[in-house]
mmCIF file as Biopython writes it, N, C-alpha, C and O atoms, coordinates in Angstrom:
data_model
#
loop_
_atom_site.group_PDB
_atom_site.id
_atom_site.type_symbol
_atom_site.label_atom_id
_atom_site.label_alt_id
_atom_site.label_comp_id
_atom_site.label_asym_id
_atom_site.label_entity_id
_atom_site.label_seq_id
_atom_site.pdbx_PDB_ins_code
_atom_site.Cartn_x
_atom_site.Cartn_y
_atom_site.Cartn_z
_atom_site.occupancy
_atom_site.B_iso_or_equiv
_atom_site.auth_seq_id
_atom_site.auth_asym_id
_atom_site.pdbx_PDB_model_num
ATOM 1   N N  . UNK A ? 1  ? 63.967 64.238 -33.074 1.0 0.0 1  A 1 
ATOM 2   C CA . UNK A ? 1  ? 63.378 65.327 -32.339 1.0 0.0 1  A 1 
ATOM 3   C C  . UNK A ? 1  ? 62.201 64.750 -31.557 1.0 0.0 1  A 1 
ATOM 4   O O  . UNK A ? 1  ? 61.441 63.927 -32.067 1.0 0.0 1  A 1 
ATOM 5   N N  . UNK A ? 2  ? 62.065 65.203 -30.293 1.0 0.0 2  A 1 
ATOM 6   C CA . UNK A ? 2  ? 60.970 64.768 -29.434 1.0 0.0 2  A 1 
ATOM 7   C C  . UNK A ? 2  ? 60.283 65.983 -28.839 1.0 0.0 2  A 1 
ATOM 8   O O  . UNK A ? 2  ? 60.939 66.837 -28.243 1.0 0.0 2  A 1 
ATOM 9   N N  . UNK A ? 3  ? 58.974 66.070 -28.995 1.0 0.0 3  A 1 
ATOM 10  C CA . UNK A ? 3  ? 58.203 67.155 -28.399 1.0 0.0 3  A 1 
ATOM 11  C C  . UNK A ? 3  ? 57.700 66.669 -27.045 1.0 0.0 3  A 1 
ATOM 12  O O  . UNK A ? 3  ? 56.984 65.671 -26.965 1.0 0.0 3  A 1 
ATOM 13  N N  . UNK A ? 4  ? 58.077 67.380 -25.977 1.0 0.0 4  A 1 
ATOM 14  C CA . UNK A ? 4  ? 57.646 67.035 -24.629 1.0 0.0 4  A 1 
ATOM 15  C C  . UNK A ? 4  ? 56.355 67.804 -24.344 1.0 0.0 4  A 1 
ATOM 16  O O  . UNK A ? 4  ? 56.354 69.033 -24.408 1.0 0.0 4  A 1 
ATOM 17  N N  . UNK A ? 5  ? 55.257 67.111 -24.030 1.0 0.0 5  A 1 
ATOM 18  C CA . UNK A ? 5  ? 54.005 67.811 -23.734 1.0 0.0 5  A 1 
ATOM 19  C C  . UNK A ? 5  ? 54.204 68.830 -22.605 1.0 0.0 5  A 1 
ATOM 20  O O  . UNK A ? 5  ? 54.749 68.501 -21.551 1.0 0.0 5  A 1 
ATOM 21  N N  . UNK A ? 6  ? 53.761 70.058 -22.836 1.0 0.0 6  A 1 
ATOM 22  C CA . UNK A ? 6  ? 53.920 71.151 -21.871 1.0 0.0 6  A 1 
ATOM 23  C C  . UNK A ? 6  ? 55.378 71.418 -21.516 1.0 0.0 6  A 1 
ATOM 24  O O  . UNK A ? 6  ? 55.676 71.907 -20.427 1.0 0.0 6  A 1 
ATOM 25  N N  . UNK A ? 7  ? 56.270 71.102 -22.420 1.0 0.0 7  A 1 
ATOM 26  C CA . UNK A ? 7  ? 57.695 71.290 -22.158 1.0 0.0 7  A 1 
ATOM 27  C C  . UNK A ? 7  ? 58.449 71.655 -23.419 1.0 0.0 7  A 1 
ATOM 28  O O  . UNK A ? 7  ? 57.864 72.174 -24.369 1.0 0.0 7  A 1 
ATOM 29  N N  . UNK A ? 8  ? 59.737 71.388 -23.433 1.0 0.0 8  A 1 
ATOM 30  C CA . UNK A ? 8  ? 60.584 71.773 -24.560 1.0 0.0 8  A 1 
ATOM 31  C C  . UNK A ? 8  ? 60.536 70.766 -25.704 1.0 0.0 8  A 1 
ATOM 32  O O  . UNK A ? 8  ? 59.868 69.735 -25.628 1.0 0.0 8  A 1 
ATOM 33  N N  . UNK A ? 9  ? 61.253 71.093 -26.746 1.0 0.0 9  A 1 
ATOM 34  C CA . UNK A ? 9  ? 61.507 70.168 -27.842 1.0 0.0 9  A 1 
ATOM 35  C C  . UNK A ? 9  ? 62.930 69.662 -27.629 1.0 0.0 9  A 1 
ATOM 36  O O  . UNK A ? 9  ? 63.861 70.461 -27.526 1.0 0.0 9  A 1 
ATOM 37  N N  . UNK A ? 10 ? 63.106 68.348 -27.562 1.0 0.0 10 A 1 
ATOM 38  C CA . UNK A ? 10 ? 64.423 67.753 -27.380 1.0 0.0 10 A 1 
ATOM 39  C C  . UNK A ? 10 ? 64.978 67.380 -28.746 1.0 0.0 10 A 1 
ATOM 40  O O  . UNK A ? 10 ? 64.321 66.695 -29.530 1.0 0.0 10 A 1 
ATOM 41  N N  . UNK A ? 11 ? 66.192 67.837 -29.022 1.0 0.0 11 A 1 
ATOM 42  C CA . UNK A ? 11 ? 66.817 67.593 -30.318 1.0 0.0 11 A 1 
ATOM 43  C C  . UNK A ? 11 ? 68.211 67.032 -30.094 1.0 0.0 11 A 1 
ATOM 44  O O  . UNK A ? 11 ? 68.972 67.545 -29.273 1.0 0.0 11 A 1 
ATOM 45  N N  . UNK A ? 12 ? 68.541 65.975 -30.827 1.0 0.0 12 A 1 
ATOM 46  C CA . UNK A ? 12 ? 69.883 65.422 -30.739 1.0 0.0 12 A 1 
ATOM 47  C C  . UNK A ? 12 ? 70.862 66.415 -31.347 1.0 0.0 12 A 1 
ATOM 48  O O  . UNK A ? 12 ? 70.640 66.924 -32.445 1.0 0.0 12 A 1 
ATOM 49  N N  . UNK A ? 13 ? 71.945 66.687 -30.628 1.0 0.0 13 A 1 
ATOM 50  C CA . UNK A ? 13 ? 72.907 67.711 -31.024 1.0 0.0 13 A 1 
ATOM 51  C C  . UNK A ? 13 ? 73.987 67.165 -31.930 1.0 0.0 13 A 1 
ATOM 52  O O  . UNK A ? 13 ? 74.013 65.969 -32.220 1.0 0.0 13 A 1 
ATOM 53  N N  . UNK A ? 14 ? 74.871 68.026 -32.378 1.0 0.0 14 A 1 
ATOM 54  C CA . UNK A ? 14 ? 74.895 69.461 -32.128 1.0 0.0 14 A 1 
ATOM 55  C C  . UNK A ? 14 ? 73.733 70.174 -32.830 1.0 0.0 14 A 1 
ATOM 56  O O  . UNK A ? 14 ? 73.197 69.699 -33.832 1.0 0.0 14 A 1 
ATOM 57  N N  . UNK A ? 15 ? 73.365 71.331 -32.266 1.0 0.0 15 A 1 
ATOM 58  C CA . UNK A ? 15 ? 72.207 72.066 -32.760 1.0 0.0 15 A 1 
ATOM 59  C C  . UNK A ? 15 ? 72.586 73.515 -33.012 1.0 0.0 15 A 1 
ATOM 60  O O  . UNK A ? 15 ? 73.350 74.117 -32.258 1.0 0.0 15 A 1 
ATOM 61  N N  . UNK A ? 16 ? 72.039 74.057 -34.084 1.0 0.0 16 A 1 
ATOM 62  C CA . UNK A ? 16 ? 72.224 75.468 -34.414 1.0 0.0 16 A 1 
ATOM 63  C C  . UNK A ? 16 ? 70.836 76.063 -34.637 1.0 0.0 16 A 1 
ATOM 64  O O  . UNK A ? 16 ? 70.059 75.558 -35.446 1.0 0.0 16 A 1 
ATOM 65  N N  . UNK A ? 17 ? 70.526 77.158 -33.901 1.0 0.0 17 A 1 
ATOM 66  C CA . UNK A ? 17 ? 69.212 77.787 -33.988 1.0 0.0 17 A 1 
ATOM 67  C C  . UNK A ? 17 ? 69.373 79.207 -34.503 1.0 0.0 17 A 1 
ATOM 68  O O  . UNK A ? 17 ? 70.140 79.988 -33.941 1.0 0.0 17 A 1 
ATOM 69  N N  . UNK A ? 18 ? 68.657 79.549 -35.567 1.0 0.0 18 A 1 
ATOM 70  C CA . UNK A ? 18 ? 68.665 80.921 -36.100 1.0 0.0 18 A 1 
ATOM 71  C C  . UNK A ? 18 ? 67.679 81.742 -35.272 1.0 0.0 18 A 1 
ATOM 72  O O  . UNK A ? 18 ? 66.493 81.420 -35.207 1.0 0.0 18 A 1 
ATOM 73  N N  . UNK A ? 19 ? 68.177 82.802 -34.643 1.0 0.0 19 A 1 
ATOM 74  C CA . UNK A ? 19 ? 67.361 83.648 -33.781 1.0 0.0 19 A 1 
ATOM 75  C C  . UNK A ? 19 ? 66.684 84.749 -34.605 1.0 0.0 19 A 1 
ATOM 76  O O  . UNK A ? 19 ? 67.149 85.085 -35.694 1.0 0.0 19 A 1 
ATOM 77  N N  . UNK A ? 20 ? 65.577 85.314 -34.080 1.0 0.0 20 A 1 
ATOM 78  C CA . UNK A ? 20 ? 64.857 86.357 -34.817 1.0 0.0 20 A 1 
ATOM 79  C C  . UNK A ? 20 ? 65.709 87.591 -35.137 1.0 0.0 20 A 1 
ATOM 80  O O  . UNK A ? 20 ? 65.460 88.278 -36.128 1.0 0.0 20 A 1 
ATOM 81  N N  . UNK A ? 21 ? 66.715 87.872 -34.295 1.0 0.0 21 A 1 
ATOM 82  C CA . UNK A ? 21 ? 67.560 89.048 -34.527 1.0 0.0 21 A 1 
ATOM 83  C C  . UNK A ? 21 ? 68.693 88.793 -35.530 1.0 0.0 21 A 1 
ATOM 84  O O  . UNK A ? 21 ? 69.522 89.668 -35.780 1.0 0.0 21 A 1 
ATOM 85  N N  . UNK A ? 22 ? 68.716 87.581 -36.100 1.0 0.0 22 A 1 
ATOM 86  C CA . UNK A ? 22 ? 69.715 87.252 -37.107 1.0 0.0 22 A 1 
ATOM 87  C C  . UNK A ? 22 ? 70.942 86.550 -36.555 1.0 0.0 22 A 1 
ATOM 88  O O  . UNK A ? 22 ? 71.775 86.079 -37.330 1.0 0.0 22 A 1 
ATOM 89  N N  . UNK A ? 23 ? 71.079 86.466 -35.242 1.0 0.0 23 A 1 
ATOM 90  C CA . UNK A ? 23 ? 72.211 85.757 -34.648 1.0 0.0 23 A 1 
ATOM 91  C C  . UNK A ? 23 ? 71.936 84.259 -34.656 1.0 0.0 23 A 1 
ATOM 92  O O  . UNK A ? 23 ? 70.820 83.821 -34.937 1.0 0.0 23 A 1 
ATOM 93  N N  . UNK A ? 24 ? 72.956 83.491 -34.349 1.0 0.0 24 A 1 
ATOM 94  C CA . UNK A ? 24 ? 72.846 82.041 -34.304 1.0 0.0 24 A 1 
ATOM 95  C C  . UNK A ? 24 ? 73.245 81.550 -32.928 1.0 0.0 24 A 1 
ATOM 96  O O  . UNK A ? 24 ? 74.288 81.946 -32.408 1.0 0.0 24 A 1 
ATOM 97  N N  . UNK A ? 25 ? 72.428 80.691 -32.329 1.0 0.0 25 A 1 
ATOM 98  C CA . UNK A ? 25 ? 72.756 80.049 -31.062 1.0 0.0 25 A 1 
ATOM 99  C C  . UNK A ? 25 ? 73.160 78.621 -31.383 1.0 0.0 25 A 1 
ATOM 100 O O  . UNK A ? 25 ? 72.463 77.926 -32.122 1.0 0.0 25 A 1 
ATOM 101 N N  . UNK A ? 26 ? 74.287 78.179 -30.830 1.0 0.0 26 A 1 
ATOM 102 C CA . UNK A ? 26 ? 74.802 76.846 -31.139 1.0 0.0 26 A 1 
ATOM 103 C C  . UNK A ? 26 ? 75.067 76.092 -29.850 1.0 0.0 26 A 1 
ATOM 104 O O  . UNK A ? 26 ? 75.541 76.668 -28.871 1.0 0.0 26 A 1 
ATOM 105 N N  . UNK A ? 27 ? 74.760 74.797 -29.851 1.0 0.0 27 A 1 
ATOM 106 C CA . UNK A ? 27 ? 75.049 73.923 -28.724 1.0 0.0 27 A 1 
ATOM 107 C C  . UNK A ? 27 ? 75.679 72.635 -29.240 1.0 0.0 27 A 1 
ATOM 108 O O  . UNK A ? 27 ? 75.244 72.069 -30.243 1.0 0.0 27 A 1 
ATOM 109 N N  . UNK A ? 28 ? 76.695 72.192 -28.546 1.0 0.0 28 A 1 
ATOM 110 C CA . UNK A ? 28 ? 77.390 70.946 -28.902 1.0 0.0 28 A 1 
ATOM 111 C C  . UNK A ? 28 ? 76.932 69.778 -28.041 1.0 0.0 28 A 1 
ATOM 112 O O  . UNK A ? 28 ? 77.490 68.685 -28.138 1.0 0.0 28 A 1 
ATOM 113 N N  . UNK A ? 29 ? 75.919 69.993 -27.196 1.0 0.0 29 A 1 
ATOM 114 C CA . UNK A ? 29 ? 75.452 68.936 -26.295 1.0 0.0 29 A 1 
ATOM 115 C C  . UNK A ? 29 ? 74.878 67.761 -27.083 1.0 0.0 29 A 1 
ATOM 116 O O  . UNK A ? 29 ? 74.475 67.909 -28.237 1.0 0.0 29 A 1 
ATOM 117 N N  . UNK A ? 30 ? 74.848 66.600 -26.445 1.0 0.0 30 A 1 
ATOM 118 C CA . UNK A ? 30 ? 74.318 65.389 -27.078 1.0 0.0 30 A 1 
ATOM 119 C C  . UNK A ? 30 ? 72.819 65.532 -27.335 1.0 0.0 30 A 1 
ATOM 120 O O  . UNK A ? 30 ? 72.328 65.165 -28.402 1.0 0.0 30 A 1 
ATOM 121 N N  . UNK A ? 31 ? 72.094 66.069 -26.347 1.0 0.0 31 A 1 
ATOM 122 C CA . UNK A ? 31 ? 70.667 66.355 -26.492 1.0 0.0 31 A 1 
ATOM 123 C C  . UNK A ? 31 ? 70.432 67.781 -25.998 1.0 0.0 31 A 1 
ATOM 124 O O  . UNK A ? 31 ? 70.900 68.164 -24.926 1.0 0.0 31 A 1 
ATOM 125 N N  . UNK A ? 32 ? 69.711 68.548 -26.786 1.0 0.0 32 A 1 
ATOM 126 C CA . UNK A ? 32 ? 69.438 69.942 -26.464 1.0 0.0 32 A 1 
ATOM 127 C C  . UNK A ? 32 ? 67.937 70.117 -26.249 1.0 0.0 32 A 1 
ATOM 128 O O  . UNK A ? 32 ? 67.126 69.585 -27.007 1.0 0.0 32 A 1 
ATOM 129 N N  . UNK A ? 33 ? 67.572 70.879 -25.192 1.0 0.0 33 A 1 
ATOM 130 C CA . UNK A ? 33 ? 66.170 71.202 -24.933 1.0 0.0 33 A 1 
ATOM 131 C C  . UNK A ? 33 ? 65.919 72.625 -25.415 1.0 0.0 33 A 1 
ATOM 132 O O  . UNK A ? 33 ? 66.467 73.583 -24.869 1.0 0.0 33 A 1 
ATOM 133 N N  . UNK A ? 34 ? 65.086 72.753 -26.441 1.0 0.0 34 A 1 
ATOM 134 C CA . UNK A ? 34 ? 64.761 74.062 -27.011 1.0 0.0 34 A 1 
ATOM 135 C C  . UNK A ? 34 ? 63.427 74.518 -26.413 1.0 0.0 34 A 1 
ATOM 136 O O  . UNK A ? 34 ? 62.433 73.793 -26.458 1.0 0.0 34 A 1 
ATOM 137 N N  . UNK A ? 35 ? 63.426 75.728 -25.855 1.0 0.0 35 A 1 
ATOM 138 C CA . UNK A ? 35 ? 62.248 76.275 -25.179 1.0 0.0 35 A 1 
ATOM 139 C C  . UNK A ? 35 ? 61.119 76.532 -26.179 1.0 0.0 35 A 1 
ATOM 140 O O  . UNK A ? 35 ? 61.346 77.050 -27.273 1.0 0.0 35 A 1 
ATOM 141 N N  . UNK A ? 36 ? 59.894 76.158 -25.781 1.0 0.0 36 A 1 
ATOM 142 C CA . UNK A ? 36 ? 58.727 76.458 -26.600 1.0 0.0 36 A 1 
ATOM 143 C C  . UNK A ? 36 ? 57.736 77.367 -25.876 1.0 0.0 36 A 1 
ATOM 144 O O  . UNK A ? 36 ? 56.783 77.853 -26.485 1.0 0.0 36 A 1 
ATOM 145 N N  . UNK A ? 37 ? 57.959 77.603 -24.562 1.0 0.0 37 A 1 
ATOM 146 C CA . UNK A ? 37 ? 57.017 78.421 -23.791 1.0 0.0 37 A 1 
ATOM 147 C C  . UNK A ? 37 ? 57.437 79.895 -23.729 1.0 0.0 37 A 1 
ATOM 148 O O  . UNK A ? 37 ? 56.651 80.749 -23.318 1.0 0.0 37 A 1 
ATOM 149 N N  . UNK A ? 38 ? 58.653 80.185 -24.131 1.0 0.0 38 A 1 
ATOM 150 C CA . UNK A ? 38 ? 59.238 81.534 -24.136 1.0 0.0 38 A 1 
ATOM 151 C C  . UNK A ? 38 ? 59.413 82.129 -22.736 1.0 0.0 38 A 1 
ATOM 152 O O  . UNK A ? 38 ? 59.569 83.343 -22.605 1.0 0.0 38 A 1 
ATOM 153 N N  . UNK A ? 39 ? 59.389 81.300 -21.687 1.0 0.0 39 A 1 
ATOM 154 C CA . UNK A ? 39 ? 59.621 81.778 -20.319 1.0 0.0 39 A 1 
ATOM 155 C C  . UNK A ? 39 ? 61.085 81.679 -19.916 1.0 0.0 39 A 1 
ATOM 156 O O  . UNK A ? 39 ? 61.493 82.276 -18.921 1.0 0.0 39 A 1 
ATOM 157 N N  . UNK A ? 40 ? 61.875 80.935 -20.674 1.0 0.0 40 A 1 
ATOM 158 C CA . UNK A ? 40 ? 63.268 80.697 -20.331 1.0 0.0 40 A 1 
ATOM 159 C C  . UNK A ? 40 ? 64.068 81.990 -20.318 1.0 0.0 40 A 1 
ATOM 160 O O  . UNK A ? 40 ? 63.850 82.880 -21.140 1.0 0.0 40 A 1 
ATOM 161 N N  . UNK A ? 41 ? 64.983 82.079 -19.387 1.0 0.0 41 A 1 
ATOM 162 C CA . UNK A ? 41 ? 65.910 83.215 -19.345 1.0 0.0 41 A 1 
ATOM 163 C C  . UNK A ? 41 ? 67.144 82.925 -20.176 1.0 0.0 41 A 1 
ATOM 164 O O  . UNK A ? 41 ? 68.051 83.753 -20.258 1.0 0.0 41 A 1 
ATOM 165 N N  . UNK A ? 42 ? 67.183 81.740 -20.801 1.0 0.0 42 A 1 
ATOM 166 C CA . UNK A ? 42 ? 68.329 81.329 -21.606 1.0 0.0 42 A 1 
ATOM 167 C C  . UNK A ? 42 ? 67.922 81.036 -23.045 1.0 0.0 42 A 1 
ATOM 168 O O  . UNK A ? 42 ? 68.540 80.189 -23.691 1.0 0.0 42 A 1 
ATOM 169 N N  . UNK A ? 43 ? 66.909 81.706 -23.561 1.0 0.0 43 A 1 
ATOM 170 C CA . UNK A ? 43 ? 66.425 81.423 -24.907 1.0 0.0 43 A 1 
ATOM 171 C C  . UNK A ? 43 ? 67.563 81.358 -25.903 1.0 0.0 43 A 1 
ATOM 172 O O  . UNK A ? 43 ? 68.472 82.185 -25.834 1.0 0.0 43 A 1 
ATOM 173 N N  . UNK A ? 44 ? 67.551 80.417 -26.819 1.0 0.0 44 A 1 
ATOM 174 C CA . UNK A ? 44 ? 66.459 79.505 -27.152 1.0 0.0 44 A 1 
ATOM 175 C C  . UNK A ? 44 ? 66.446 78.234 -26.300 1.0 0.0 44 A 1 
ATOM 176 O O  . UNK A ? 44 ? 65.589 77.373 -26.502 1.0 0.0 44 A 1 
ATOM 177 N N  . UNK A ? 45 ? 67.376 78.101 -25.358 1.0 0.0 45 A 1 
ATOM 178 C CA . UNK A ? 45 ? 67.486 76.874 -24.577 1.0 0.0 45 A 1 
ATOM 179 C C  . UNK A ? 45 ? 66.520 76.873 -23.396 1.0 0.0 45 A 1 
ATOM 180 O O  . UNK A ? 45 ? 66.267 77.914 -22.790 1.0 0.0 45 A 1 
ATOM 181 N N  . UNK A ? 46 ? 65.992 75.716 -23.080 1.0 0.0 46 A 1 
ATOM 182 C CA . UNK A ? 46 ? 65.046 75.560 -21.975 1.0 0.0 46 A 1 
ATOM 183 C C  . UNK A ? 46 ? 65.790 75.604 -20.640 1.0 0.0 46 A 1 
ATOM 184 O O  . UNK A ? 46 ? 66.836 74.973 -20.487 1.0 0.0 46 A 1 
ATOM 185 N N  . UNK A ? 47 ? 65.248 76.348 -19.679 1.0 0.0 47 A 1 
ATOM 186 C CA . UNK A ? 47 ? 65.800 76.352 -18.317 1.0 0.0 47 A 1 
ATOM 187 C C  . UNK A ? 47 ? 64.778 75.818 -17.321 1.0 0.0 47 A 1 
ATOM 188 O O  . UNK A ? 47 ? 64.899 76.070 -16.122 1.0 0.0 47 A 1 
ATOM 189 N N  . UNK A ? 48 ? 63.793 75.098 -17.787 1.0 0.0 48 A 1 
ATOM 190 C CA . UNK A ? 48 ? 62.706 74.472 -17.026 1.0 0.0 48 A 1 
ATOM 191 C C  . UNK A ? 48 ? 61.740 75.489 -16.414 1.0 0.0 48 A 1 
ATOM 192 O O  . UNK A ? 48 ? 61.036 75.161 -15.458 1.0 0.0 48 A 1 
ATOM 193 N N  . UNK A ? 49 ? 61.691 76.697 -16.935 1.0 0.0 49 A 1 
ATOM 194 C CA . UNK A ? 49 ? 60.749 77.700 -16.433 1.0 0.0 49 A 1 
ATOM 195 C C  . UNK A ? 49 ? 59.300 77.296 -16.677 1.0 0.0 49 A 1 
ATOM 196 O O  . UNK A ? 49 ? 58.396 77.847 -16.049 1.0 0.0 49 A 1 
ATOM 197 N N  . UNK A ? 50 ? 59.065 76.347 -17.574 1.0 0.0 50 A 1 
ATOM 198 C CA . UNK A ? 50 ? 57.702 75.894 -17.864 1.0 0.0 50 A 1 
ATOM 199 C C  . UNK A ? 50 ? 57.109 75.084 -16.715 1.0 0.0 50 A 1 
ATOM 200 O O  . UNK A ? 50 ? 55.893 74.912 -16.639 1.0 0.0 50 A 1 
ATOM 201 N N  . UNK A ? 51 ? 57.953 74.593 -15.832 1.0 0.0 51 A 1 
ATOM 202 C CA . UNK A ? 51 ? 57.472 73.779 -14.715 1.0 0.0 51 A 1 
ATOM 203 C C  . UNK A ? 51 ? 56.786 74.654 -13.672 1.0 0.0 51 A 1 
ATOM 204 O O  . UNK A ? 51 ? 57.201 75.784 -13.419 1.0 0.0 51 A 1 
ATOM 205 N N  . UNK A ? 52 ? 55.745 74.119 -13.081 1.0 0.0 52 A 1 
ATOM 206 C CA . UNK A ? 52 ? 55.064 74.843 -12.001 1.0 0.0 52 A 1 
ATOM 207 C C  . UNK A ? 52 ? 55.996 74.884 -10.796 1.0 0.0 52 A 1 
ATOM 208 O O  . UNK A ? 52 ? 56.578 73.869 -10.412 1.0 0.0 52 A 1 
ATOM 209 N N  . UNK A ? 53 ? 56.126 76.035 -10.223 1.0 0.0 53 A 1 
ATOM 210 C CA . UNK A ? 53 ? 56.994 76.188 -9.066  1.0 0.0 53 A 1 
ATOM 211 C C  . UNK A ? 53 ? 56.141 76.269 -7.799  1.0 0.0 53 A 1 
ATOM 212 O O  . UNK A ? 53 ? 55.262 77.125 -7.701  1.0 0.0 53 A 1 
ATOM 213 N N  . UNK A ? 54 ? 56.394 75.384 -6.829  1.0 0.0 54 A 1 
ATOM 214 C CA . UNK A ? 54 ? 55.639 75.485 -5.577  1.0 0.0 54 A 1 
ATOM 215 C C  . UNK A ? 54 ? 56.052 76.731 -4.806  1.0 0.0 54 A 1 
ATOM 216 O O  . UNK A ? 54 ? 57.194 77.180 -4.902  1.0 0.0 54 A 1 
ATOM 217 N N  . UNK A ? 55 ? 55.123 77.283 -4.048  1.0 0.0 55 A 1 
ATOM 218 C CA . UNK A ? 55 ? 55.447 78.450 -3.239  1.0 0.0 55 A 1 
ATOM 219 C C  . UNK A ? 55 ? 56.370 78.059 -2.107  1.0 0.0 55 A 1 
ATOM 220 O O  . UNK A ? 55 ? 56.233 76.993 -1.508  1.0 0.0 55 A 1 
ATOM 221 N N  . UNK A ? 56 ? 57.312 78.940 -1.826  1.0 0.0 56 A 1 
ATOM 222 C CA . UNK A ? 56 ? 58.212 78.693 -0.703  1.0 0.0 56 A 1 
ATOM 223 C C  . UNK A ? 56 ? 57.500 79.054 0.592   1.0 0.0 56 A 1 
ATOM 224 O O  . UNK A ? 56 ? 56.735 80.015 0.664   1.0 0.0 56 A 1 
ATOM 225 N N  . UNK A ? 57 ? 57.777 78.257 1.602   1.0 0.0 57 A 1 
ATOM 226 C CA . UNK A ? 57 ? 57.259 78.566 2.918   1.0 0.0 57 A 1 
ATOM 227 C C  . UNK A ? 57 ? 58.366 79.206 3.728   1.0 0.0 57 A 1 
ATOM 228 O O  . UNK A ? 57 ? 59.476 79.382 3.227   1.0 0.0 57 A 1 
ATOM 229 N N  . UNK A ? 58 ? 58.087 79.552 4.960   1.0 0.0 58 A 1 
ATOM 230 C CA . UNK A ? 58 ? 59.114 80.170 5.790   1.0 0.0 58 A 1 
ATOM 231 C C  . UNK A ? 58 ? 60.221 79.165 6.058   1.0 0.0 58 A 1 
ATOM 232 O O  . UNK A ? 58 ? 60.064 77.975 5.787   1.0 0.0 58 A 1 
ATOM 233 N N  . UNK A ? 59 ? 61.340 79.640 6.588   1.0 0.0 59 A 1 
ATOM 234 C CA . UNK A ? 59 ? 62.485 78.782 6.854   1.0 0.0 59 A 1 
ATOM 235 C C  . UNK A ? 59 ? 62.137 77.656 7.823   1.0 0.0 59 A 1 
ATOM 236 O O  . UNK A ? 59 ? 62.794 76.615 7.810   1.0 0.0 59 A 1 
ATOM 237 N N  . UNK A ? 60 ? 61.120 77.840 8.661   1.0 0.0 60 A 1 
ATOM 238 C CA . UNK A ? 60 ? 60.720 76.812 9.615   1.0 0.0 60 A 1 
ATOM 239 C C  . UNK A ? 60 ? 59.692 75.867 9.015   1.0 0.0 60 A 1 
ATOM 240 O O  . UNK A ? 60 ? 59.226 74.957 9.702   1.0 0.0 60 A 1 
ATOM 241 N N  . UNK A ? 61 ? 59.327 76.056 7.758   1.0 0.0 61 A 1 
ATOM 242 C CA . UNK A ? 61 ? 58.381 75.166 7.091   1.0 0.0 61 A 1 
ATOM 243 C C  . UNK A ? 61 ? 56.928 75.460 7.417   1.0 0.0 61 A 1 
ATOM 244 O O  . UNK A ? 61 ? 56.064 74.608 7.213   1.0 0.0 61 A 1 
ATOM 245 N N  . UNK A ? 62 ? 56.646 76.654 7.920   1.0 0.0 62 A 1 
ATOM 246 C CA . UNK A ? 62 ? 55.270 77.022 8.280   1.0 0.0 62 A 1 
ATOM 247 C C  . UNK A ? 62 ? 54.498 77.468 7.078   1.0 0.0 62 A 1 
ATOM 248 O O  . UNK A ? 62 ? 53.322 77.815 7.193   1.0 0.0 62 A 1 
#
């Protein structure tokens, strides 16, 4: 297991996570990123929502 500063926890898979509602989330991936910031729309898996997002400019780059 690796804790990424300001990011997820990386765990070698397969991984099974017990959710607060009693369900189980399972991943067969080689390495799984588990969200620690609770911003992910794919909890318990990280979707990189912890990263700072730059503001979009207009289509012409202004």
